[in-house]
N, C-alpha and C positions, 0 to 999 in steps of 0.2 A: 740445174735444179740441185738444191742442197740435199746431200745424203744419197744421191743416186749416181752410180758409177756407170757411165754409158760406154760400152765397148764398141770397137769399130766392127762395122758389119757390111758386108757387100750388098746386103738387101737395101736397096735404096728406098723402098716403101717404109722400112722401119725407121730409117733415118729421118725421113720427111715427117713421119707421125710424131716421132719424138720431138723434132724442131717445132711442129705445130703446137704441141702440148706446152712446150716451154714458153712460146710467144704468148699463148693464152694466159698461162699462169702469171707470166711477168707483167702483162697488160692489166690483169686484175689487181695485182699487188700494188701498182702504182695508180689505180683509179682514184678519182676524187673522193669517193665515198670512204676510202681507207686511209687517206692522207690525214696526219694530225692537223688539227685545226687550232689556231691561236686562241679561239673563243670556245673551245670544246667544253662540254659539261664536266665539272669536277668529278662527277659520279660515273662518267662514261666507262672507265676501266672496270669499275665494280659491277657493271651490267653485262660485261663480257664483250662489249663492242670495242674493236681495235681503234685506237685514236693515234697510232704512229705508224710510220712506213714499215713494210715488212722486212727490209734490209736497212740496217743501220749500225754504226759502230756502238759498242757497249758504253753505257754511261759511266763517267767517273764519279766518285763520291767526294763531296766537299761538305764542310760545316759552315753554317751561317748564323750569326746572331740575329735575334728578333726581339724587340721590346715586348715584355709581358706587362699589359696594363690591367690584367684581371677583368678583361671585358668581353671574353668569348663566352657566349651563351653555352650552357651545359649541354644542350643538345647538339652543338656543333663540335664539341670535343675540348682540345686545349690549344694554346697558342702555337705549340710545336706539332700538332697532329689534328688537323681539321680539314675541311673540304679544300681550303686554298693551299695548304701545304701539299696536299695530294695533287691538286691541279698543277702546281708548279712542277712537281716531280714527274707528273704524266706528260706535260707539254714542253718542259724545259729540257736543256741539254745535259743536266747532271742529276744525280741523286743526292739531294740535299738533305742534310740532317740539321734541323733547326735547333738552336741553343737558346732557351729563354733568358733574357736579361731583365730583371725588374726595372721598370721604366725610370724610377727616381733613385735607383741604387746601382746604377750602371758601373760607377767607378770601383766600389769595393767588390763587386761581382767580377768585373773584368781583372781587376788586381789578383783575385784568387784564381781565376782561369789561367792567367799568364804565369803566375807563380807555380801552378801545378803542371804546366805544359799542355794544357787542354784548351787553350783559347781557340775560338773558331777560326777558320781559314779566312772568312771574310766578316768583317766587323762593321756594322752599322751603328753610328753614333752621331747625334746632333751637336753635342757639347764640344766646342773647339778646344777648351782647356783640357778636357779629358783626352781627346784625340792627340793634342800637342804633347801632352805628358807622355804618352806611350811612344810618340815619335822620337821624343828626345831620349828615350830609353832603347831606342833602336828596335822596337818591337814590330814595326811595319817595314815592308819592302817597297822599293821604288816600282811604280807601275808603268814607266815609259816603254819598256820593251813589250810588256803585254798589250798596251794600248796600240802600239804600231802594228800589232798583228791582228787587231780586232777589226770588226766591221761597223756595227751599229754605233758603238761608243766613240770610235775614231771619227766617224762622220758627224756625230753630235758635237765633238770638240771643234771640228773645223767650222761648224755652223755657229757656235757660241764660244769665240775665243776668250771671252772673259772667265769662263770656267777653267780653262787651261791656266790663265794667268794666275788665278787664285789657288790653283792646285800646286803651283810651283813652290818648292822649298828654296831656301838660300843656297843650296848645293846645286841648284839648276835642274833638280829632278822632281817629278811629280810623285806625291804619295797617297793623294786623296781622289776619290771619284766624287763628282759633284752633280748638281742639278740646278735648273732654273726655276724659281718660284715666283719672282716678281714681288711687288709690294704685298705685305701680308698683315691682315688683321688678326693678331694672335692673342695678345694679353690686354685686358681691359680692367677698369674699375667700375663696379656697379654699385648703386645705392638703392635702398628701398624707398622709392618716391612716395609711396603711400605713407610711410612712417614720417617722412619730412612734412607732408601735408597734415597729418594727425597732430604734429607738435608745433606746427607753424614756423618750420625752419626752412632754409634754402640750401642748396648744394654747397658744400665746402669748396673754396677756391684757394685757400691758404692752409698751411700746417696748423695755425692757431684755430682756424675754423673746423679743420678735420678733427682736432682733438675735442672741440666744444660739441660738435655734433655726435661724435662717438660717445662722449659722456651722456649726452640726452638720450641716445638710443639705449644706453645701459641703464639709466636711473629713472626715466620718466615713462616707463610702460608704453612704448610705441605701438604695440599691437593691441593695447587695450583689454588684456586678459586678466588684469589685476594682479600679476605676479612679476617679480623681478627675475626674469629668466631669459633675457636677451643680452647679446654682446654688441658693442657698437663696431668693433673692428677686429682684425685678426693679424697676428704677426708671423704665423706659420706659412711656409711655401710662398706664394705669390704676394701675400700681404706684406711681409717684411721687404720683399724685393721692390715692391711699389715705392716705399718710403726711400729706400737707397737711391732709386731713380730720380726721385723728386729732388734729391740734393746732389745729383750728378755724381754719385759715388757707386753706382751699380754698373756692372758689365765693363769695369775699368780694370785692365790687367795690373794686378799688384799695386792698385791705387795710383797708378801713373797718369797724371792728366797733362794735357798740353797747355802750357803756359808761356807766353812770350816766346814761341818758336822752339821750345824744348820741352821734353817730358820731365815732370818732376813729381815726386811722391807727395800726395796731398794727405792731410789729416783733418783739416777743418771741415770738409764736406762730410766725412765720416763721423765727426763728432756731432755735427748738427743732426744727422740722420739718427744717431744712437740716442740723442737727447729726446727727440720725438718718440721713439719707441719706448723708452723708459717712462715718459710721461703717460702714454697710453696704458702701459702695464700697471703703473702705480695707481692710476685712476680707476682701475678695475674694468677697463672697457674691452679687455681681451681675455682669452682663455688663459688661465694661469699655467696650464700644461702644454703651452704651444711648442716648447722645445721637443716634445715627444710626438708632435703631430706632423706627419709628412704631407698633410694637406687634406686628408680624408675626413678628419673631424670637422674642419673649417667648412668643407663643402656640405657635410650633412647638416651642420648648423644652419647654413644658408638656405638649403632647399627645404628644410624643415621650418623655416620662418623664425629662426632665433639669431640671425646675424644680419646686421644692417648694411655694412659696407664690406664688399667682398672683391678681392683681386681674382679675377676668373681667367682661366687658360683656354686657349683654342676657341675663342668667341665666335669665330665665323663658321665653325663646324657644326653641321646638324647633329652629329653623333656626340658632340661634347657640349659646346655652348648652349645651343638650343635645347639639347636634351636636359640640361641643368634648368633652364628656364621653364621647360615643360613640367619637370618634377616640381619645381617651386610653385607653379600655378595649380598643379594638381592638389598639392597639400595645403595651399593657401589660395583659393579661388580669387581673392580680392587683391592679391599682391601686385604691385606695380614696381617695375625696376627702371632705372635710368643709367646710361653710361655717362660717366663724367670724366673730364680731363684730370690728369694727376695734378694736385694742387701745386701752384707756383710757389717757389720759395726764393730766398735771397740769392740762390745760385742759378736761378733760371727756371724755364718751363720745359719739361721733358716728357717723353713717352717710353714704353718698353721697346726694346730693340727687335729688329727684324733683318733679315738678310735676303736680298733679291736673288743671290746665288748662294747655294749651300753646299758645303763639302760634307758628305754624309757617309762615307765609307773608306775603308782602308784594308789592306791585305796583310795578314799575319806574316811575319818575316819568316816563319817556319812552315808556311803553307807547302805541302808537298806536291801540289798540282796547280800552279798558277795559271796555266792555260785554261783549265776547267773553271777556275774562278772568273777569268775574263770571259769566257764563253756564257757563264751565267749572267754576268753583267750586261753583255751584249743582249741576251734574252730579255732581261728587264727593261733595257733601254728601247726596245722595240715598241712602236706605237700600238701595235695589236695587243702586246702584253700588258701595257699600261692601260689600255682601254678595258680589258677584261677585269684586271685586278681593281680597277676603279669603279666600274659599273656592274660587274658580274658577267653572266652568260647571256649572250644575244638570244632573244626569243624566249629566254627563261626568266631573266631578271629585267630586261629592257628591250625596247625596239627603238630604232632611230626615228626621231621626231622631224616634223617638217622644217624646223629651224636647223637641222643638221646635228643636233645634240641628242644623246640617248635619253630615253624617257622610261622611267620605271614602270613595269607592268603592275606590280603589286608592292607598293611602299613597305608594307609589313613584312613581306618576304625578304625584301632587299635589306630592310633593317635588321632582321634576324640572321641572314645568310651572308651578307656582303659588308656591312658597315664596320664590323670589327677588324677587318683584314687591313687596315691602313699601314701598318708597319711592314707589310709584305711589299708595298709599293712606295717606300720611301724614295726610290730612285725616280719615281714619276716626276716629269717636268711639268708641274702644274702651272708654270708661268708662260709657257709657249704652246702653240698648236692647238689641237681640238680640245684637250683637256683645259687649257687656259680659257679658251672661248666658252666652254661649257661650265666652267667652274665659277663664272661670275655669279655673285650672290643672287641677282635677279633670276638666274636660271636654276640655281640650286634649290631655292625656297619656293614652295607652292603657295602662290597668293591666294589661292581658292580656299586654303585652310586658314581661317582666321588667326589662330595662334602663331602660325609661321609667318604670315603677313605682318603681325604685330612685331615680331622678333626682327624680321627683315627691316622694317621701318627703324627700328632702334639702331640697327647696324649701320644703316645708310645715312641716317639723319643725325646720329649722335656718335657712334663709335669711330666711323670713318674719318669725320672732320677732327675728332679729338686725337686719334692716334696715328693717322698718316698725314701729318702736317709738318712742313719744313719749319714752322715756328715753334713746334714742340718736338724737336728731333730726339733720338735716342742718345744715351750717354756715349762719350768717347769720340776719338778722332776717326774711327771707322766702325764698321759693325763688329760685334764681339767675336764672330767667327772668323774674322780677317786679321785678328791681332797676331803678332809674331810668336813663334814657338821658342821658348828659352831652351838653352842647351841643357843636357841631361842633368848635370850637377846643379845648375841653378833651378831647374824645374823642380827637383826634389826638395831644394831649399825653399822655394816658393810655396809648395804644397804644405810643407811644415809650418812655415810662418803664417800662412793663411788660416790654418786650423788653430794655431795658437792665439791669433788675434781674434778669430771668431769666438773662441772660448771666453776670452777676456771681455769682449763686448756683451756676450749673453749673460755673463756673470753680473755685469753692471745693470742689465735690464731687469733681472729678477731679484737683486739684493737690497733694494730699497735704499735708505739712507746710509747704510753701512758700507756701500761701495759706489761712489759717485762716477758720473761721466768723466770728469776731469782726471780722476784717479785712473780710470780705465784707459783714457787716451795716452796718459803718461806711461803707464805700463805697457801698452801696445808699442809705443815708441821705443822703450827700453828693450823690448822682445825683438823688434825689428833690428835695432842697432846690435845686440848681442848675437843675434842670428845671421849676421853678415847681410842684412838687407841692402847695405850699400853697394854691394856686388850686383845685385839685381838692378838697382837704380842706374849704376854705371852701364850695364849692359843695354838697357832700354835706351838711354841717352845716346849711346854710340849707335845702336840700331837705327834710331830715328834719324839721326844726323846723315847716315848713309843712304836711307831708303825713303825719306820724305817725299821725294819726287815720284815714288812708284806706288804710293798708297792710294787705295781706292777710298777716297775720304768720304766722310759723312755728308758733306755738302754735295759731292758728286753723286752719291747714291740718291739723295732726295731730288736733285735736278734731273736726273735721268728716269726715275721711276715714279715720282709723285708729281702729277700734274695739277 
């Protein structure tokens, strides 16, 4: 017994009495009622009820990044202080300090944190280019030794060798933690079908038709309100990216395309994409201030019924894609949308990229307690943790259904208390096991709710055949997240050249006749040449020649995951 010093006594009755007390107390402290549960209520500790064993080693402190999307309800707190951050600290092996990272500004934020020496111990990041840039700067440590001492994550790698293969760097060491997600409906292109009907138009299937429909949506009062207050298209965020992918110039590392068995720097694809963007801008079909819009303005235009063709992110998620559809319908009860394939160009037919296996996290090279980080990753990898973070607390947010999948008790409660926590469960393996089974769209959406059934039908009948189709693959020789990491000096060079070329292209879009696409491409080539872009080209060509047999190719990915 802690705090009690028992002295030797010849009085056997006292010894036996003390021994009996110890047994009783020890038995109580290890009873089922006082053992931490993987699905304990986030508020259990606040109520005074113990959720952890009476005897345990002190928890280590670690810092972990978390995307801040601005979606946490005010009643729930903030992204770094809410019921789920508290649940993780109550039930997990470490005391975690969460560091908010603005979702679409992670590179500048992480650059600032690394520069100041305050970057988190564990960094979650989807963007392979961002991760590879910091890897080239030697900001991440190898995780092989950590993983060898782990339990859950080590078992996960043994069961999913593809994750280990993709996590391996050219030096033969692993630097990233990964997850299995399978084929994903992520980004789509939606069009106001009721506007098409009002104007007697059909969905665009070519860039010329996309331009024509965008003009009609801008000029011909598609909503019938007697005002010229609508946009046909948008170039901010997803909108511009869709056009890049139409021309096979998106998700391509430094513009390097596979041609006749080798990687070469392409310019024609980028020129064609730039030409369409400039035509859309010059025709007045897009918001003139698109360069300052990180996507929020375009989203508001869409849900408020002022934008006709919209590149939409996370289309399969109830909390994002469906929520946007629900808001649109609330604001415009007669609105009808349709998912359309990206228009086909002279360069082919394509879709937005997806990765069946994602590398999602890395460990700061200066992390003081790598073992605590590994213990935390083990905790996140556990099925019970993933179940709780995905569905909430059993008997509070869900009960197990007859089909073996969690069923929400009160959808409104789950929406308010659970839906915002997606970035705490980035490690969740949504492509395998129970979560994969229960994450099927048919199980996620409630067909008894008419609007959900309508949206589900759109996903299954339109989006899925359009965006998960081997005849419309994503750009590149492999998924963007699997592209090679440039060495540090070339990575810095690539980042600088990419920014310079983007600035040149944006100047061409907004400058009218004073700065043509031909001028922009010529200036971009000059910038590439003067900036030693030939060194980047040479590195990619050499890398491909040495590694082409090891690449997880686009064709292989579609063959394995898209039936």
